[in-house]
C-alpha positions as CSV (number, residue, x, y, z in Angstrom):
1,X,0.0,0.0,0.0
2,X,2.9,2.4,0.7
3,X,4.0,2.0,-2.9
4,X,0.6,3.0,-4.2
5,X,0.5,6.2,-2.1
6,X,4.0,7.0,-3.4
7,X,2.9,6.6,-7.0
8,X,-0.2,8.7,-6.5
9,X,1.9,11.5,-4.9
10,X,4.4,11.3,-7.8
11,X,1.6,11.6,-10.4
12,X,0.1,14.6,-8.6
13,X,3.5,16.2,-8.5
14,X,4.0,15.7,-12.2
15,X,0.5,17.1,-13.0
16,X,1.2,20.1,-10.9
17,X,4.6,20.7,-12.7
18,X,2.9,20.5,-16.1
19,X,0.2,22.9,-15.0
20,X,2.8,25.4,-13.7
21,X,4.7,25.1,-17.0
22,X,1.5,25.8,-18.9
23,X,0.8,28.9,-16.8
24,X,4.4,30.1,-17.4
25,X,3.9,29.7,-21.2
26,X,0.6,31.7,-21.0
27,X,2.3,34.4,-19.0
28,X,5.2,34.6,-21.5
29,X,2.8,35.0,-24.4
30,X,1.1,37.9,-22.5
31,X,4.5,39.7,-22.5
32,X,4.4,43.3,-23.8
33,X,4.9,43.7,-27.6
34,X,8.0,45.7,-26.9
35,X,9.8,42.7,-25.5
36,X,8.9,40.7,-28.6
37,X,10.4,43.4,-30.9
38,X,13.8,42.9,-29.3
39,X,14.1,39.6,-31.2
40,X,14.1,40.7,-34.8
41,X,15.3,37.3,-36.1
42,X,12.3,35.5,-34.7
43,X,9.5,35.2,-37.3
44,X,6.1,36.3,-36.3
45,X,3.7,33.4,-35.9
46,X,1.4,32.9,-38.9
47,X,-2.0,31.3,-38.5
48,X,-1.7,27.6,-38.4
49,X,-4.8,27.1,-40.5
50,X,-2.7,28.0,-43.6
51,X,-2.0,24.2,-44.0
52,X,-5.8,23.6,-44.3
53,X,-5.9,25.7,-47.5
54,X,-3.9,23.1,-49.4
55,X,-3.9,19.4,-50.0
56,X,-0.9,17.3,-48.7
57,X,0.6,16.9,-52.2
58,X,0.4,20.6,-52.8
59,X,2.1,21.3,-49.5
60,X,4.8,18.8,-50.5
61,X,5.4,20.7,-53.8
62,X,5.6,24.0,-52.0
63,X,8.1,22.5,-49.6
64,X,10.3,21.2,-52.5
65,X,10.2,24.7,-54.0
66,X,11.0,26.4,-50.7
67,X,14.0,24.0,-50.2
68,X,15.3,24.7,-53.7
69,X,15.1,28.5,-53.0
70,X,16.6,28.2,-49.5
71,X,20.2,27.9,-50.9
72,X,22.0,28.0,-47.5
73,X,19.5,25.5,-45.9
74,X,18.9,27.6,-42.8
75,X,15.1,27.3,-42.9
76,X,14.6,30.9,-44.1
77,X,14.6,32.6,-47.5
78,X,16.6,35.8,-47.4
79,X,18.2,38.2,-49.9
80,X,21.2,36.0,-50.5
81,X,19.0,33.0,-51.3
82,X,16.9,35.0,-53.8
83,X,20.1,36.5,-55.3
84,X,21.5,33.0,-55.8
85,X,18.4,31.8,-57.5
86,X,18.4,34.8,-59.8
87,X,22.0,34.2,-60.7
88,X,21.4,30.6,-61.5
89,X,18.9,31.6,-64.2
90,X,21.4,34.2,-65.6
91,X,19.9,37.3,-64.2
92,X,21.6,40.0,-62.1
93,X,19.2,40.7,-59.2
94,X,18.3,44.2,-58.1
95,X,18.7,44.5,-54.3
96,X,15.6,46.8,-54.0
97,X,13.5,44.3,-55.9
98,X,14.7,41.5,-53.6
99,X,13.9,43.6,-50.6
100,X,10.4,44.3,-51.9
101,X,9.8,40.6,-52.4
102,X,10.9,39.8,-48.9
103,X,8.7,42.6,-47.4
104,X,5.6,40.7,-48.5
105,X,6.2,38.3,-45.7
106,X,5.0,39.2,-42.2
107,X,8.3,38.2,-40.7
108,X,11.3,36.2,-41.7
109,X,10.3,34.1,-44.7
110,X,10.1,30.6,-43.2
111,X,8.1,27.8,-44.8
112,X,4.8,28.7,-43.0
113,X,5.1,32.3,-44.2
114,X,6.0,31.1,-47.7
115,X,2.9,28.9,-47.7
116,X,0.8,31.8,-46.4
117,X,1.9,34.0,-49.2
118,X,0.9,31.5,-51.8
119,X,-2.4,30.9,-50.0
120,X,-3.1,34.7,-50.1
121,X,-2.1,34.9,-53.8
122,X,-4.2,31.8,-54.8
123,X,-7.2,32.9,-52.9
124,X,-6.7,36.4,-54.3
125,X,-7.4,35.1,-57.9
126,X,-10.7,35.6,-59.6
127,X,-13.6,33.5,-58.3
128,X,-14.5,30.4,-60.3
129,X,-17.5,32.0,-61.8
130,X,-15.4,34.9,-63.2
131,X,-12.9,32.4,-64.7
132,X,-15.7,30.4,-66.3
133,X,-17.3,33.5,-67.7
134,X,-14.0,34.5,-69.3
135,X,-13.8,31.1,-71.1
136,X,-17.5,31.3,-72.0
137,X,-16.8,34.5,-73.9
138,X,-15.0,32.3,-76.5
139,X,-17.8,29.7,-76.4
140,X,-20.9,31.4,-78.0
141,X,-22.8,28.0,-78.2
142,X,-22.3,27.4,-74.5
143,X,-21.0,23.9,-74.9
144,X,-18.5,24.1,-72.1
145,X,-15.7,23.1,-74.4
146,X,-13.2,24.9,-76.6
147,X,-11.0,23.5,-79.4
148,X,-7.5,22.8,-78.0
149,X,-5.8,24.5,-81.0
150,X,-8.0,27.6,-80.6
151,X,-7.1,28.0,-76.9
152,X,-3.4,27.4,-77.7
153,X,-3.5,30.1,-80.3
154,X,-5.2,32.5,-78.0
155,X,-2.7,31.8,-75.2
156,X,0.3,32.2,-77.5
157,X,-0.8,35.2,-79.5
158,X,-2.8,37.5,-77.2
159,X,-2.4,39.2,-73.9
160,X,0.5,37.9,-71.7
161,X,1.7,35.5,-74.3
162,X,2.5,31.9,-73.3
163,X,5.8,30.3,-74.5
164,X,5.8,26.8,-75.9
165,X,7.1,25.5,-72.6
166,X,4.3,27.2,-70.7
167,X,1.8,25.7,-73.0
168,X,3.4,22.3,-72.6
169,X,3.2,22.6,-68.8
170,X,-0.4,23.8,-68.8
171,X,-1.5,21.1,-71.2
172,X,-0.1,18.4,-68.8
173,X,-2.9,19.3,-66.4
174,X,-5.6,20.4,-68.8
175,X,-8.7,18.2,-69.2
176,X,-8.6,17.6,-73.0
177,X,-10.5,14.9,-74.7
178,X,-10.8,14.5,-78.5
179,X,-9.0,17.8,-79.1
180,X,-11.5,19.7,-76.9
181,X,-10.7,21.6,-73.6
182,X,-13.4,21.2,-70.9
183,X,-13.0,24.6,-69.5
184,X,-15.4,24.0,-66.5
185,X,-13.1,21.2,-65.3
186,X,-10.1,23.3,-66.1
187,X,-11.3,26.2,-63.9
188,X,-11.8,23.7,-61.0
189,X,-8.3,22.4,-61.5
190,X,-6.9,26.0,-61.4
191,X,-8.8,26.9,-58.2
192,X,-8.9,23.7,-56.3
193,X,-6.6,21.1,-57.9
194,X,-7.3,18.0,-59.8
195,X,-8.6,15.9,-56.9
196,X,-11.6,18.1,-56.3
197,X,-13.2,17.8,-59.8
């Protein structure tokens, strides 16, 4: 019986320690904002729900892109990382442009902030209805499909013209059957990914 009492006391003691640790953490989070500003290298916490905006395979693709850009593998994208990427593609980066890119992040550009920026950009695109209406302008009969070659021609010769490589990349994901692009499905792919069709 003496052992049982000892075990119960030990459990109560551990619970009390955990509770006190939790209270300390809560007190630390209530610290004045001025104290937090003293640590400029610490990234501000972004909402954790950013991961809910994407499917697991999309998050993995973003992680691969982030890792490729993070040249020094320190977990943050900084000016030197961006400069290295620009140099790899044969461009001489402008420091002001790189700074302006980095200022879009709410703190140091870690993976969560990287994902948040893409979430904001993707959710900042036109609504599905607007995209469908844009395709429908080229579909006077309202069939929901456009000829593949016609769409390619439009993309390569009007507006922000696509290169052959961009067309090739787009066509990998495009729902094309019998030479016809199903633009309703395509809009769904653009906005929500292929799995949501």
